[in-house]
C-alpha positions as a Python dict, from the first residue, in 0.01 Angstrom:
ca = {
    (1, 'X'): (0, 0, 0),
    (2, 'X'): (350, 105, 55),
    (3, 'X'): (485, 107, 422),
    (4, 'X'): (629, 442, 404),
    (5, 'X'): (306, 589, 296),
    (6, 'X'): (111, 388, 551),
    (7, 'X'): (326, 546, 814),
    (8, 'X'): (314, 890, 668),
    (9, 'X'): (-60, 863, 667),
    (10, 'X'): (-52, 702, 1015),
    (11, 'X'): (164, 1025, 1157),
    (12, 'X'): (-65, 1272, 960),
    (13, 'X'): (-391, 1126, 1132),
    (14, 'X'): (-222, 1153, 1441),
    (15, 'X'): (-160, 1535, 1364),
    (16, 'X'): (-505, 1569, 1248),
    (17, 'X'): (-664, 1444, 1591),
    (18, 'X'): (-384, 1658, 1767),
    (19, 'X'): (-525, 1964, 1630),
    (20, 'X'): (-864, 1864, 1665),
    (21, 'X'): (-825, 1791, 2029),
    (22, 'X'): (-660, 2127, 2104),
    (23, 'X'): (-965, 2308, 1904),
    (24, 'X'): (-1208, 2099, 2086),
    (25, 'X'): (-1056, 2212, 2440),
    (26, 'X'): (-1051, 2573, 2296),
    (27, 'X'): (-1394, 2555, 2186),
    (28, 'X'): (-1519, 2377, 2512),
    (29, 'X'): (-1397, 2639, 2727),
    (30, 'X'): (-1484, 2921, 2511),
    (31, 'X'): (-1878, 2763, 2536),
    (32, 'X'): (-1849, 2781, 2890),
    (33, 'X'): (-1736, 3141, 2953),
    (34, 'X'): (-1903, 3287, 2656),
    (35, 'X'): (-2206, 3109, 2508),
    (36, 'X'): (-2362, 3451, 2418),
    (37, 'X'): (-2056, 3595, 2247),
    (38, 'X'): (-2165, 3538, 1881),
    (39, 'X'): (-2504, 3707, 1977),
    (40, 'X'): (-2346, 4021, 2128),
    (41, 'X'): (-2123, 4079, 1841),
    (42, 'X'): (-2450, 4093, 1611),
    (43, 'X'): (-2636, 4281, 1892),
    (44, 'X'): (-2315, 4547, 1956),
    (45, 'X'): (-2270, 4608, 1556),
    (46, 'X'): (-2670, 4673, 1555),
    (47, 'X'): (-2631, 4917, 1839),
    (48, 'X'): (-2339, 5105, 1682),
    (49, 'X'): (-2490, 5140, 1357),
    (50, 'X'): (-2820, 5273, 1502),
    (51, 'X'): (-2653, 5525, 1709),
    (52, 'X'): (-2452, 5684, 1431),
    (53, 'X'): (-2728, 5659, 1213),
    (54, 'X'): (-2921, 5859, 1450),
    (55, 'X'): (-2599, 6093, 1527),
    (56, 'X'): (-2650, 5977, 1884),
    (57, 'X'): (-2294, 5809, 1972),
    (58, 'X'): (-2159, 5832, 2333),
    (59, 'X'): (-1820, 5697, 2421),
    (60, 'X'): (-1965, 5636, 2753),
    (61, 'X'): (-2288, 5486, 2663),
    (62, 'X'): (-2155, 5277, 2382),
    (63, 'X'): (-1860, 5185, 2535),
    (64, 'X'): (-1947, 4826, 2600),
    (65, 'X'): (-2026, 4789, 2235),
    (66, 'X'): (-1691, 4915, 2099),
    (67, 'X'): (-1524, 4660, 2346),
    (68, 'X'): (-1723, 4360, 2191),
    (69, 'X'): (-1658, 4476, 1846),
    (70, 'X'): (-1279, 4600, 1876),
    (71, 'X'): (-1212, 4259, 2038),
    (72, 'X'): (-1320, 4056, 1723),
    (73, 'X'): (-1328, 4264, 1436),
    (74, 'X'): (-949, 4368, 1394),
    (75, 'X'): (-820, 3994, 1463),
    (76, 'X'): (-1066, 3910, 1202),
    (77, 'X'): (-963, 4155, 960),
    (78, 'X'): (-594, 4032, 1000),
    (79, 'X'): (-626, 3694, 1031),
    (80, 'X'): (-989, 3586, 913),
    (81, 'X'): (-1281, 3414, 1095),
    (82, 'X'): (-1108, 3245, 1370),
    (83, 'X'): (-1371, 3350, 1615),
    (84, 'X'): (-1599, 3123, 1420),
    (85, 'X'): (-1394, 2834, 1394),
    (86, 'X'): (-1257, 2828, 1748),
    (87, 'X'): (-1483, 3040, 1987),
    (88, 'X'): (-1862, 3050, 1872),
    (89, 'X'): (-2069, 2852, 2080),
    (90, 'X'): (-2313, 2786, 1801),
    (91, 'X'): (-2028, 2659, 1565),
    (92, 'X'): (-1898, 2458, 1858),
    (93, 'X'): (-2248, 2271, 1881),
    (94, 'X'): (-2259, 2225, 1541),
    (95, 'X'): (-1943, 2066, 1524),
    (96, 'X'): (-2074, 1851, 1824),
    (97, 'X'): (-2327, 1705, 1645),
    (98, 'X'): (-2129, 1638, 1354),
    (99, 'X'): (-1898, 1440, 1588),
    (100, 'X'): (-2194, 1248, 1732),
    (101, 'X'): (-2328, 1178, 1359),
    (102, 'X'): (-1983, 1062, 1261),
    (103, 'X'): (-1945, 839, 1594),
    (104, 'X'): (-2272, 675, 1464),
    (105, 'X'): (-2179, 605, 1156),
    (106, 'X'): (-2485, 795, 962),
    (107, 'X'): (-2382, 953, 639),
    (108, 'X'): (-2375, 1334, 590),
    (109, 'X'): (-2630, 1487, 369),
    (110, 'X'): (-2461, 1593, 66),
    (111, 'X'): (-2577, 1941, -77),
    (112, 'X'): (-2456, 2013, -425),
    (113, 'X'): (-2202, 2274, -496),
    (114, 'X'): (-2407, 2491, -688),
    (115, 'X'): (-2713, 2448, -456),
    (116, 'X'): (-2457, 2526, -136),
    (117, 'X'): (-2301, 2843, -315),
    (118, 'X'): (-2671, 2967, -332),
    (119, 'X'): (-2758, 2893, 28),
    (120, 'X'): (-2476, 3055, 149),
    (121, 'X'): (-2629, 3391, 17),
    (122, 'X'): (-2908, 3337, 247),
    (123, 'X'): (-2717, 3492, 524),
    (124, 'X'): (-2598, 3788, 340),
    (125, 'X'): (-2947, 3888, 227),
    (126, 'X'): (-3068, 3835, 606),
    (127, 'X'): (-2807, 4043, 732),
    (128, 'X'): (-2909, 4330, 398),
    (129, 'X'): (-3267, 4303, 538),
    (130, 'X'): (-3162, 4365, 895),
    (131, 'X'): (-2947, 4648, 839),
    (132, 'X'): (-3203, 4847, 626),
    (133, 'X'): (-3549, 4751, 772),
    (134, 'X'): (-3458, 4682, 1140),
    (135, 'X'): (-3117, 4890, 1206),
    (136, 'X'): (-3123, 5214, 988),
    (137, 'X'): (-3515, 5253, 903),
    (138, 'X'): (-3659, 5066, 1222),
    (139, 'X'): (-3965, 4963, 1038),
    (140, 'X'): (-3959, 4585, 1092),
    (141, 'X'): (-3904, 4425, 1447),
    (142, 'X'): (-3875, 4050, 1540),
    (143, 'X'): (-4191, 3974, 1774),
    (144, 'X'): (-4073, 3858, 2103),
    (145, 'X'): (-4054, 3458, 2117),
    (146, 'X'): (-3966, 3423, 1762),
    (147, 'X'): (-3584, 3475, 1759),
    (148, 'X'): (-3445, 3126, 1781),
    (149, 'X'): (-3128, 3295, 1927),
    (150, 'X'): (-3329, 3347, 2216),
    (151, 'X'): (-3424, 3007, 2290),
    (152, 'X'): (-3030, 2905, 2234),
    (153, 'X'): (-2959, 3180, 2509),
    (154, 'X'): (-3199, 3005, 2732),
    (155, 'X'): (-3092, 2649, 2651),
    (156, 'X'): (-2704, 2714, 2720),
    (157, 'X'): (-2766, 2909, 3033),
    (158, 'X'): (-2967, 2589, 3187),
    (159, 'X'): (-3181, 2823, 3387),
    (160, 'X'): (-3559, 2890, 3345),
    (161, 'X'): (-3599, 2645, 3100),
    (162, 'X'): (-3965, 2635, 3121),
    (163, 'X'): (-3963, 2934, 2885),
    (164, 'X'): (-3856, 2714, 2584),
    (165, 'X'): (-4208, 2592, 2587),
    (166, 'X'): (-4406, 2876, 2695),
    (167, 'X'): (-4258, 3264, 2588),
    (168, 'X'): (-4025, 3094, 2337),
    (169, 'X'): (-4225, 2819, 2205),
    (170, 'X'): (-4193, 2932, 1871),
    (171, 'X'): (-3812, 3041, 1855),
    (172, 'X'): (-3760, 2668, 2036),
    (173, 'X'): (-3919, 2470, 1723),
    (174, 'X'): (-3712, 2679, 1499),
    (175, 'X'): (-3397, 2632, 1716),
    (176, 'X'): (-3502, 2261, 1715),
    (177, 'X'): (-3518, 2264, 1333),
    (178, 'X'): (-3177, 2402, 1286),
    (179, 'X'): (-2999, 2187, 1521),
    (180, 'X'): (-3159, 1881, 1313),
    (181, 'X'): (-3022, 2007, 1017),
    (182, 'X'): (-2699, 2072, 1173),
    (183, 'X'): (-2673, 1724, 1261),
    (184, 'X'): (-2688, 1599, 901),
    (185, 'X'): (-2545, 1915, 736),
    (186, 'X'): (-2195, 2025, 892),
    (187, 'X'): (-2203, 2398, 1011),
    (188, 'X'): (-2564, 2434, 853),
    (189, 'X'): (-2644, 2776, 1068),
    (190, 'X'): (-2304, 2892, 1009),
    (191, 'X'): (-2315, 2838, 622),
    (192, 'X'): (-2658, 2954, 561),
    (193, 'X'): (-2827, 3149, 826),
    (194, 'X'): (-2597, 3305, 1116),
    (195, 'X'): (-2607, 3703, 1053),
    (196, 'X'): (-2279, 3753, 1295),
    (197, 'X'): (-2122, 3498, 1025),
    (198, 'X'): (-2189, 3714, 757),
    (199, 'X'): (-2056, 4021, 918),
    (200, 'X'): (-1730, 3852, 998),
    (201, 'X'): (-1710, 3707, 635),
    (202, 'X'): (-1718, 4035, 491),
    (203, 'X'): (-1489, 4212, 757),
    (204, 'X'): (-1238, 3871, 673),
    (205, 'X'): (-1237, 3943, 287),
    (206, 'X'): (-899, 4152, 293),
    (207, 'X'): (-737, 3941, 541),
    (208, 'X'): (-342, 3863, 510),
    (209, 'X'): (-370, 3510, 591),
    (210, 'X'): (-406, 3242, 299),
    (211, 'X'): (-474, 2869, 247),
    (212, 'X'): (-226, 2797, 10),
    (213, 'X'): (-274, 2474, -185),
    (214, 'X'): (-61, 2435, -501),
    (215, 'X'): (-263, 2219, -737),
    (216, 'X'): (57, 2084, -924),
    (217, 'X'): (147, 1905, -629),
    (218, 'X'): (-165, 1770, -572),
    (219, 'X'): (-316, 1392, -604),
    (220, 'X'): (-652, 1541, -672),
    (221, 'X'): (-815, 1350, -379),
    (222, 'X'): (-999, 1628, -302),
    (223, 'X'): (-978, 1567, 94),
    (224, 'X'): (-911, 1945, 147),
    (225, 'X'): (-1265, 2004, 26),
    (226, 'X'): (-1429, 1726, 218),
    (227, 'X'): (-1297, 1800, 532),
    (228, 'X'): (-1401, 2183, 519),
    (229, 'X'): (-1682, 2189, 733),
    (230, 'X'): (-1781, 2491, 530),
    (231, 'X'): (-1767, 2315, 190),
    (232, 'X'): (-1524, 2554, 48),
    (233, 'X'): (-1428, 2401, -311),
    (234, 'X'): (-1049, 2422, -219),
    (235, 'X'): (-974, 2160, -489),
    (236, 'X'): (-1051, 2415, -768),
    (237, 'X'): (-775, 2691, -649),
    (238, 'X'): (-412, 2704, -554),
    (239, 'X'): (-497, 3013, -274),
    (240, 'X'): (-789, 3088, -90),
    (241, 'X'): (-906, 3351, 91),
    (242, 'X'): (-1250, 3287, 85),
    (243, 'X'): (-1474, 3472, 332),
    (244, 'X'): (-1635, 3134, 419),
    (245, 'X'): (-1330, 2981, 577),
    (246, 'X'): (-1335, 2958, 939),
    (247, 'X'): (-978, 2875, 1006),
    (248, 'X'): (-1075, 2544, 1153),
    (249, 'X'): (-730, 2398, 977),
    (250, 'X'): (-925, 2073, 902),
    (251, 'X'): (-806, 2117, 509),
    (252, 'X'): (-415, 2169, 599),
    (253, 'X'): (-417, 1879, 890),
    (254, 'X'): (-621, 1614, 632),
    (255, 'X'): (-381, 1677, 338),
    (256, 'X'): (-213, 1333, 319),
    (257, 'X'): (39, 1521, 92),
    (258, 'X'): (147, 1825, 308),
    (259, 'X'): (25, 2024, 54),
    (260, 'X'): (-208, 2269, 222),
    (261, 'X'): (-101, 2525, 426),
    (262, 'X'): (-164, 2855, 635),
    (263, 'X'): (31, 3138, 522),
    (264, 'X'): (98, 3478, 656),
    (265, 'X'): (296, 3716, 448),
    (266, 'X'): (450, 3425, 284),
    (267, 'X'): (538, 3262, 615),
    (268, 'X'): (381, 2933, 686),
    (269, 'X'): (210, 2886, 999),
    (270, 'X'): (117, 2628, 1256),
    (271, 'X'): (-261, 2611, 1211),
    (272, 'X'): (-298, 2470, 1573),
    (273, 'X'): (-83, 2702, 1752),
    (274, 'X'): (-235, 3002, 1559),
    (275, 'X'): (-565, 2920, 1651),
    (276, 'X'): (-526, 2889, 2007),
    (277, 'X'): (-358, 3216, 2017),
    (278, 'X'): (-627, 3403, 1838),
    (279, 'X'): (-888, 3285, 2049),
    (280, 'X'): (-676, 3359, 2357),
    (281, 'X'): (-645, 3692, 2229),
    (282, 'X'): (-1015, 3747, 2125),
    (283, 'X'): (-1146, 3626, 2463),
    (284, 'X'): (-859, 3802, 2666),
    (285, 'X'): (-912, 4160, 2495),
    (286, 'X'): (-1292, 4080, 2551),
    (287, 'X'): (-1270, 4046, 2931),
    (288, 'X'): (-1002, 4292, 2966),
    (289, 'X'): (-1216, 4559, 2794),
    (290, 'X'): (-1514, 4458, 2956),
    (291, 'X'): (-1353, 4495, 3328),
    (292, 'X'): (-1251, 4845, 3255),
    (293, 'X'): (-1602, 4946, 3131),
    (294, 'X'): (-1752, 4797, 3431),
    (295, 'X'): (-1508, 5018, 3631),
    (296, 'X'): (-1570, 5343, 3436),
    (297, 'X'): (-1960, 5280, 3443),
    (298, 'X'): (-1930, 5225, 3825),
    (299, 'X'): (-1761, 5542, 3877),
    (300, 'X'): (-2032, 5719, 3629),
    (301, 'X'): (-2280, 5560, 3820),
    (302, 'X'): (-2145, 5700, 4160),
    (303, 'X'): (-2111, 6049, 3995),
    (304, 'X'): (-2480, 6032, 3883),
    (305, 'X'): (-2594, 5943, 4209),
    (306, 'X'): (-2400, 6227, 4407),
    (307, 'X'): (-2538, 6455, 4144),
    (308, 'X'): (-2877, 6357, 4229),
    (309, 'X'): (-2841, 6371, 4561),
    (310, 'X'): (-2742, 6727, 4533),
    (311, 'X'): (-3044, 6808, 4307),
    (312, 'X'): (-3257, 6677, 4570),
    (313, 'X'): (-3162, 6891, 4894),
    (314, 'X'): (-3450, 7105, 4961),
    (315, 'X'): (-3483, 7462, 4892),
    (316, 'X'): (-3752, 7712, 4884),
    (317, 'X'): (-3757, 7678, 4476),
    (318, 'X'): (-3789, 7307, 4488),
    (319, 'X'): (-4111, 7153, 4575),
    (320, 'X'): (-4082, 6795, 4716),
    (321, 'X'): (-4122, 6510, 4488),
    (322, 'X'): (-4368, 6249, 4389),
    (323, 'X'): (-4249, 5941, 4623),
    (324, 'X'): (-4222, 5906, 4992),
    (325, 'X'): (-3892, 5918, 5139),
    (326, 'X'): (-3751, 5556, 5221),
    (327, 'X'): (-3549, 5275, 5096),
    (328, 'X'): (-3775, 5018, 4902),
    (329, 'X'): (-3691, 4676, 4749),
    (330, 'X'): (-3844, 4545, 4427),
    (331, 'X'): (-3777, 4248, 4206),
    (332, 'X'): (-3879, 4165, 3849),
    (333, 'X'): (-3810, 3891, 3611),
    (334, 'X'): (-3495, 3960, 3371),
    (335, 'X'): (-3378, 3749, 3098),
    (336, 'X'): (-3254, 3445, 3308),
    (337, 'X'): (-3424, 3486, 3622),
    (338, 'X'): (-3512, 3726, 3909),
    (339, 'X'): (-3374, 4106, 3941),
    (340, 'X'): (-3429, 4262, 4281),
    (341, 'X'): (-3317, 4630, 4350),
    (342, 'X'): (-3306, 4870, 4629),
    (343, 'X'): (-3441, 5233, 4578),
    (344, 'X'): (-3361, 5526, 4777),
    (345, 'X'): (-3577, 5805, 4777),
    (346, 'X'): (-3513, 6167, 4974),
    (347, 'X'): (-3709, 6487, 5004),
    (348, 'X'): (-3966, 6279, 4734),
    (349, 'X'): (-3700, 6189, 4468),
    (350, 'X'): (-3515, 5877, 4367),
    (351, 'X'): (-3163, 5937, 4485),
    (352, 'X'): (-3011, 5584, 4446),
    (353, 'X'): (-3041, 5241, 4314),
    (354, 'X'): (-2865, 4918, 4407),
    (355, 'X'): (-2834, 4587, 4263),
    (356, 'X'): (-2938, 4355, 4565),
    (357, 'X'): (-2923, 4040, 4356),
    (358, 'X'): (-2981, 3923, 3968),
    (359, 'X'): (-2974, 3573, 3795),
    (360, 'X'): (-2906, 3753, 3449),
    (361, 'X'): (-2611, 3691, 3231),
    (362, 'X'): (-2346, 3899, 3385),
    (363, 'X'): (-2203, 4033, 3034),
    (364, 'X'): (-2592, 4159, 2926),
    (365, 'X'): (-2672, 4287, 3303),
    (366, 'X'): (-2374, 4489, 3331),
    (367, 'X'): (-2427, 4594, 2986),
    (368, 'X'): (-2717, 4801, 3072),
    (369, 'X'): (-2736, 4868, 3443),
    (370, 'X'): (-2565, 5215, 3499),
    (371, 'X'): (-2738, 5332, 3181),
    (372, 'X'): (-3083, 5242, 3274),
    (373, 'X'): (-3038, 5340, 3649),
    (374, 'X'): (-2885, 5651, 3564),
    (375, 'X'): (-3166, 5750, 3336),
    (376, 'X'): (-3438, 5655, 3577),
    (377, 'X'): (-3262, 5892, 3831),
    (378, 'X'): (-3233, 6162, 3592),
    (379, 'X'): (-3573, 6115, 3473),
    (380, 'X'): (-3741, 6016, 3808),
    (381, 'X'): (-3935, 5752, 3588),
    (382, 'X'): (-3916, 5403, 3513),
    (383, 'X'): (-4003, 5469, 3148),
    (384, 'X'): (-3661, 5507, 2997),
    (385, 'X'): (-3484, 5389, 2685),
    (386, 'X'): (-3372, 5009, 2713),
    (387, 'X'): (-2977, 4943, 2606),
    (388, 'X'): (-2979, 4778, 2279),
    (389, 'X'): (-2885, 4431, 2294),
    (390, 'X'): (-2963, 4403, 2646),
    (391, 'X'): (-3359, 4465, 2616),
    (392, 'X'): (-3471, 4173, 2848),
    (393, 'X'): (-3224, 4293, 3121),
    (394, 'X'): (-3304, 4678, 3081),
    (395, 'X'): (-3666, 4593, 3132),
    (396, 'X'): (-3618, 4375, 3413),
    (397, 'X'): (-3442, 4664, 3581),
    (398, 'X'): (-3716, 4928, 3495),
    (399, 'X'): (-3973, 4681, 3634),
    (400, 'X'): (-3817, 4614, 3946),
    (401, 'X'): (-3760, 5002, 4006),
    (402, 'X'): (-4141, 5009, 3940),
    (403, 'X'): (-4223, 4743, 4191),
    (404, 'X'): (-4023, 4890, 4454),
    (405, 'X'): (-4187, 5214, 4392),
    (406, 'X'): (-4536, 5102, 4345),
    (407, 'X'): (-4783, 5250, 4604),
    (408, 'X'): (-4518, 5495, 4708),
    (409, 'X'): (-4660, 5810, 4551),
    (410, 'X'): (-4604, 6111, 4785),
    (411, 'X'): (-4892, 6215, 5043),
    (412, 'X'): (-4656, 6503, 5187),
    (413, 'X'): (-4788, 6794, 4952),
    (414, 'X'): (-4849, 7130, 5127),
    (415, 'X'): (-5214, 7207, 5219),
    (416, 'X'): (-5244, 7486, 4925),
    (417, 'X'): (-5116, 7216, 4678),
    (418, 'X'): (-5387, 6960, 4805),
    (419, 'X'): (-5662, 7225, 4797),
    (420, 'X'): (-5577, 7312, 4449),
    (421, 'X'): (-5563, 6955, 4349),
    (422, 'X'): (-5867, 6878, 4516),
    (423, 'X'): (-6053, 7190, 4348),
    (424, 'X'): (-5903, 7091, 4027),
    (425, 'X'): (-6068, 6741, 4033),
    (426, 'X'): (-6383, 6863, 4162),
    (427, 'X'): (-6376, 7081, 3873),
    (428, 'X'): (-6239, 6806, 3584),
    (429, 'X'): (-6520, 6574, 3760),
    (430, 'X'): (-6782, 6857, 3713),
    (431, 'X'): (-6677, 6902, 3331),
    (432, 'X'): (-6683, 6522, 3300),
    (433, 'X'): (-7041, 6499, 3364),
    (434, 'X'): (-7136, 6762, 3147),
    (435, 'X'): (-6942, 6563, 2855),
    (436, 'X'): (-6817, 6219, 2872),
    (437, 'X'): (-6770, 6057, 3236),
    (438, 'X'): (-6520, 5802, 3231),
    (439, 'X'): (-6725, 5568, 3453),
    (440, 'X'): (-7022, 5622, 3285),
    (441, 'X'): (-7264, 5322, 3344),
    (442, 'X'): (-7266, 5015, 3087),
    (443, 'X'): (-7490, 5060, 2816),
    (444, 'X'): (-7506, 5444, 2778),
    (445, 'X'): (-7275, 5479, 2482),
    (446, 'X'): (-7387, 5532, 2120),
    (447, 'X'): (-7339, 5239, 1894),
    (448, 'X'): (-7058, 5327, 1653),
    (449, 'X'): (-6672, 5352, 1594),
    (450, 'X'): (-6484, 5610, 1754),
    (451, 'X'): (-6130, 5742, 1718),
    (452, 'X'): (-5979, 5903, 2020),
    (453, 'X'): (-5613, 6033, 2121),
    (454, 'X'): (-5385, 6055, 2432),
    (455, 'X'): (-5043, 6179, 2534),
    (456, 'X'): (-4789, 5904, 2594),
    (457, 'X'): (-4403, 5902, 2722),
    (458, 'X'): (-4303, 6020, 2347),
    (459, 'X'): (-4617, 6146, 2169),
    (460, 'X'): (-4956, 6067, 2076),
    (461, 'X'): (-5127, 5755, 2090),
    (462, 'X'): (-5465, 5727, 1846),
    (463, 'X'): (-5724, 5455, 1915),
    (464, 'X'): (-6042, 5347, 1785),
    (465, 'X'): (-6322, 5210, 1999),
    (466, 'X'): (-6622, 4998, 1896),
    (467, 'X'): (-6952, 5022, 2070),
    (468, 'X'): (-7222, 4753, 2021),
    (469, 'X'): (-7546, 4755, 2219),
    (470, 'X'): (-7413, 5051, 2414),
    (471, 'X'): (-7106, 4861, 2539),
    (472, 'X'): (-6734, 4889, 2432),
    (473, 'X'): (-6670, 4574, 2259),
    (474, 'X'): (-6349, 4654, 2085),
    (475, 'X'): (-6020, 4899, 2119),
    (476, 'X'): (-5770, 4905, 1826),
    (477, 'X'): (-5442, 5090, 1798),
    (478, 'X'): (-5444, 5330, 1515),
    (479, 'X'): (-5103, 5475, 1573),
    (480, 'X'): (-4865, 5540, 1892),
    (481, 'X'): (-4558, 5678, 1924),
    (482, 'X'): (-4434, 5528, 2271),
    (483, 'X'): (-4137, 5272, 2245),
    (484, 'X'): (-4260, 4903, 2179),
    (485, 'X'): (-4139, 4756, 2487),
    (486, 'X'): (-4331, 5016, 2709),
    (487, 'X'): (-4650, 5029, 2463),
    (488, 'X'): (-4711, 4669, 2438),
    (489, 'X'): (-4650, 4588, 2773),
    (490, 'X'): (-4942, 4802, 2874),
    (491, 'X'): (-5163, 4754, 2574),
    (492, 'X'): (-5332, 4422, 2641),
    (493, 'X'): (-5398, 4437, 3003),
    (494, 'X'): (-5501, 4807, 3014),
    (495, 'X'): (-5786, 4731, 2692),
    (496, 'X'): (-5895, 4386, 2843),
    (497, 'X'): (-5939, 4575, 3181),
    (498, 'X'): (-6141, 4869, 3028),
    (499, 'X'): (-6345, 4646, 2806),
    (500, 'X'): (-6424, 4422, 3116),
    (501, 'X'): (-6499, 4736, 3323),
    (502, 'X'): (-6686, 4932, 3084),
    (503, 'X'): (-6458, 5196, 3214),
    (504, 'X'): (-6149, 5398, 3144),
    (505, 'X'): (-6059, 5402, 3535),
    (506, 'X'): (-5868, 5071, 3562),
    (507, 'X'): (-5501, 5047, 3712),
    (508, 'X'): (-5200, 5145, 3494),
    (509, 'X'): (-4912, 4856, 3434),
    (510, 'X'): (-4639, 4880, 3654),
    (511, 'X'): (-4329, 5002, 3457),
    (512, 'X'): (-4534, 5141, 3166),
    (513, 'X'): (-4742, 5428, 3327),
    (514, 'X'): (-4737, 5677, 3057),
    (515, 'X'): (-4823, 5421, 2782),
    (516, 'X'): (-5130, 5291, 2992),
    (517, 'X'): (-5259, 5664, 3074),
    (518, 'X'): (-5219, 5725, 2697),
    (519, 'X'): (-5438, 5456, 2630),
    (520, 'X'): (-5711, 5547, 2897),
    (521, 'X'): (-5688, 5902, 2779),
    (522, 'X'): (-5735, 5792, 2404),
    (523, 'X'): (-6041, 5568, 2491),
    (524, 'X'): (-6205, 5838, 2703),
    (525, 'X'): (-6163, 6082, 2427),
    (526, 'X'): (-6320, 5876, 2185),
    (527, 'X'): (-6591, 5778, 2444),
    (528, 'X'): (-6652, 6148, 2495),
    (529, 'X'): (-6717, 6189, 2132),
    (530, 'X'): (-6972, 5900, 2100),
    (531, 'X'): (-7170, 6042, 2442),
    (532, 'X'): (-7156, 6385, 2289),
    (533, 'X'): (-7306, 6246, 1961),
    (534, 'X'): (-7578, 5984, 2052),
    (535, 'X'): (-7709, 6002, 1716),
    (536, 'X'): (-7312, 5913, 1573),
    (537, 'X'): (-7353, 6269, 1403),
    (538, 'X'): (-6937, 6264, 1451),
    (539, 'X'): (-6733, 6561, 1261),
    (540, 'X'): (-6549, 6424, 976),
    (541, 'X'): (-6202, 6278, 1060),
    (542, 'X'): (-6309, 6198, 1423),
    (543, 'X'): (-6484, 5853, 1374),
    (544, 'X'): (-6757, 5696, 1194),
    (545, 'X'): (-6995, 5388, 1189),
}
């Protein structure tokens, strides 16, 4: 080889290693600081689309989601997917696996260009399906424990790893499959499956940053394409603004002819400097925005507490609430670990909820804390809506408050109220003895399948109860209107206890009281029909054999 060309190649390799070193450092820092950022982008986009479709957008309620998307989308629109190439934790993990494979001198699995282009459509199909059926129509939901990104969240947190092989077993198996594929195919998840990547790819299409590579100056080595982790066929074009480009700069630094460059509005830019600046800007904007939102949320929470305290001052027009006065502490599990809260009750009403300690990811916990606790104080109930994108933390807060309040129902009602309640109870008991007592002895139900309904937090719950040999043997959900996270939290426990006790007088599930009661009421209603019709001659539409 010509000495000049050899020296030129050596300088090129040093430059290649230099940009790789800078990018690896940026990726490592971002991995440690924001491992779940790429999941947050998807969740925040989903949350904003859902509230806009429902016409329920609120600047205060959705401020965190706005911070997330505004810290990423504008820069992506102008410069492209620097987030994917420099910040994304899943992408960084994929690059690490590729480096390990190269170090072990194991060959990359080659995927044909035609097959590759078709497989890249999968992530857009998944995104379209999610937007239509999960976000807008809300008729499909991923069951808990099936999403590999949940398993990824547990893995990078390095806490509660036992969840990987219990609650998230299926998700863990899927994640392992993705990582194995990523070992043999660079950026496998990014290329074919990532919904966040699909969103950013579409947003980056109008960008002003271009990869310029005049083919007339090319020696047809195709190194630009070979170096591209996203397998973009750069050898076919003079300019590229492909939405698949993650702006990693591998094509630029890997070109031995210096014929491949990043250009913005005709100006040639240093890919290493631009990548570092873009990554710093995205992370900085996210952190500044999150701090600002947390400060606003704190002020909002303080205002909510003040209003609640004012509303609970005793007056002749306001009866005492349903809880005993005092300060109670309760705990429940969030996504990563235990959440402990302190709940203050004054004049029988919840007036304040404080965070004692929590092991959840700060960005997710802070995102939902003020909204969930404010809603609980406003509704005087733990059955409130979870914050989209922070469901586990939301439910953990609700459960912790419910745990604190467990057993604290008031005994301070007035004598007249107690008398009226006792009379009402006696009347109800007498009526139930004449019709369908909830504690009727086992074996006294008429065989058949019966339908009953009860009222939950958001509407009607309808169930089918199967009776064989006079015993309740099965209870099936026909329809329900309560939120999934509350209803299904109560469903399995309540029906198992009813079948075991052969009675609807069982305990409600903490944190899902309304849903629990609706199930018991629906079963009681069905059993009432069964008891009143020992020959199973039920009116049309109410049950059958």
